[in-house]
Each structure stands twice: as structure tokens, then as C-alpha cells.
C-alpha positions in Angstrom: 114.7 112.9 101.7 114.5 111.5 98.2 114.0 107.7 97.9 113.4 105.2 95.2 110.2 103.2 95.4 106.9 103.7 97.0 106.7 102.7 100.7 104.0 100.0 101.0 104.5 98.4 104.4 102.0 100.0 106.9 104.3 99.7 109.9 107.1 101.5 108.2 104.8 104.3 107.0 103.5 104.7 110.6 107.1 104.8 112.0 108.3 107.4 109.4 105.2 109.5 109.9 105.8 109.5 113.7 109.3 110.8 113.3 108.3 113.3 110.6 105.7 114.7 113.1 108.4 114.9 115.8 110.8 116.7 113.4 108.3 119.5 112.6 109.5 121.6 115.5 113.1 121.5 114.2 113.0 121.5 110.5 110.8 121.3 107.4 111.2 117.8 106.1 109.8 116.5 102.8 109.8 112.9 101.6 109.9 112.5 97.8 109.5 109.1 96.4 110.6 108.5 92.8 109.4 105.4 91.0 111.7 102.4 90.8 112.7 100.8 87.5 111.1 97.5 86.8 113.7 94.9 86.2 114.0 91.1 86.0 115.5 89.2 89.0 118.8 88.4 87.1 120.5 91.3 85.4 123.8 91.7 83.6 126.1 94.4 84.8 125.1 96.5 81.8 121.4 96.1 82.7 122.1 96.9 86.4 123.9 100.1 85.3 120.9 101.0 83.1 118.4 100.5 85.9 120.4 102.6 88.3 120.9 105.3 85.7 117.2 105.6 85.0 116.4 105.8 88.7 119.3 108.2 89.1 117.8 110.5 86.5 114.6 110.6 88.5 116.5 111.5 91.6 118.6 114.2 90.0 115.4 115.8 88.6 114.2 116.3 92.2 117.4 118.0 93.4 118.0 121.7 93.3 121.4 123.4 92.8 121.3 124.7 96.4 120.9 121.2 97.9 123.7 119.8 99.9 123.3 116.1 99.0 124.0 113.1 101.3 124.0 109.9 99.3 123.5 106.7 101.4 126.1 104.3 100.1 127.5 101.2 101.7 131.1 102.5 101.2 130.3 106.0 102.6 131.6 107.5 105.8 130.2 106.1 109.0 129.2 108.4 111.8 128.3 108.0 115.4 125.0 109.7 116.2 126.9 112.6 117.8 129.1 113.0 114.8 126.1 113.0 112.5 124.4 115.6 114.6 127.6 117.8 114.5 127.8 117.4 110.7 124.2 118.6 110.2 124.7 121.5 112.7 128.0 122.6 111.0 126.2 122.7 107.6 123.5 124.8 109.0 125.9 127.2 110.6 127.8 127.6 107.4 124.6 128.5 105.5 123.9 125.1 104.0 120.4 124.5 105.4 118.9 122.8 102.4 119.9 119.2 102.9 118.9 116.3 100.7 119.3 112.7 101.8 119.1 110.2 99.0 118.3 106.5 99.3 118.6 104.4 96.1 116.6 101.4 95.0 117.5 97.8 95.6 120.5 98.1 93.3 121.9 101.2 94.9 122.6 104.6 93.4 123.9 105.6 90.0 127.4 107.0 89.6 125.7 110.3 88.5 123.9 110.6 91.9 127.1 109.7 93.8 129.0 112.3 91.8 126.3 114.9 92.5 126.4 114.3 96.3 128.8 116.2 98.5 129.0 113.4 101.0 128.4 109.7 100.9 127.3 108.2 104.3 126.9 104.7 105.5 124.9 103.1 108.3 127.4 100.2 108.5 128.4 97.3 106.3 125.1 95.5 106.8 122.7 95.6 103.9 119.2 97.0 104.8 116.1 96.9 102.7 115.9 100.4 101.2 112.3 100.7 102.6 113.6 100.1 106.2 116.5 102.5 105.6 113.9 105.3 105.2 112.8 104.7 108.8 116.3 104.4 110.1 117.4 107.6 108.4 114.4 109.8 109.5 115.0 108.5 113.1 118.7 109.4 113.0 117.8 112.9 111.6 115.4 113.4 114.5 118.0 112.1 117.0 120.5 114.5 115.5 118.3 117.5 116.3 117.7 116.3 119.8 121.4 116.0 120.4 122.0 119.4 118.8 119.5 121.0 121.2 120.8 119.1 124.2 117.3 117.5 124.7 116.8 114.1 126.3 116.4 111.2 123.9 119.9 110.1 122.9 121.5 107.6 125.2 
């Protein structure tokens, strides 16, 4: 999981760490945080693009050629938990076991990161703080493995 910005809220850190601990029996998961670009509150379109581009470069530098990249984007494909689990399972079966989930900063992801991704996914039309999205994503990855294994958790 590659994310923009350092997670500061203790309750979110605790939640993410809990799910990362649970995930250890299913997969090796690494959380990489790249720094966010400092920007004033009001930005022109060109300035927004520049901020996303700089953050995007930091993200792209953390990806390897073998990564199958999921970019979290509001216009991405929406999955049910079962469909998301099946997607991850099918990638593993087809030899794509190195997955990267990318969460952008407060302005979203650069066009370059979107272009590098193989799939754009969305958790709905609602806007979530990107910090909270980290917790939601790691929980859904954990849920996916539980569904895959037929283990109780998902309802």
C-alpha cells in the first residue's frame, strides 16, 4: 500500500496496525508513505496539477515493474466485498501476486499514476479523507482474504 502523507491520528494508526497484524497470516503487506506536497489552500488548476505531479513522481518511484497497481480513484470501478476478494484471488492464480494499492493525497492522483495502474477502484462516490481511506482499504483487503479462505468474518 503506497499512500501520500504521514498518518498522524493515533486511532487510525491503531486500527491500521490491527488489520496489518491480522493480515500477516495471509500476505506480506507493506505500507509506504510518501511525503505530501505543501500547497496553499487555494490553487489554480495548473498548481493543482503540479502538486499531483510531484506526489505522483514519489509514488511511481516506489513501484516496481512487476507490481499490479490498483489506483484508488473516485471514478474507478466499484466492487462488492465478494467481487473485490475474487479480483485479488484471480490475480494471485494468474501469477500476479505483487499488488500495489495507491492512495493519493488530498488532491487525488496524478495522471501518470492513473496511467501506470492496471485498475482504478472506487469505494463509492463519497469523498473520504485520504488518511481514513488507508484504514478502510486495509480492512477490505483483510476481509477479502477471509472471504477467499471461507473463514467467518464477512457478513
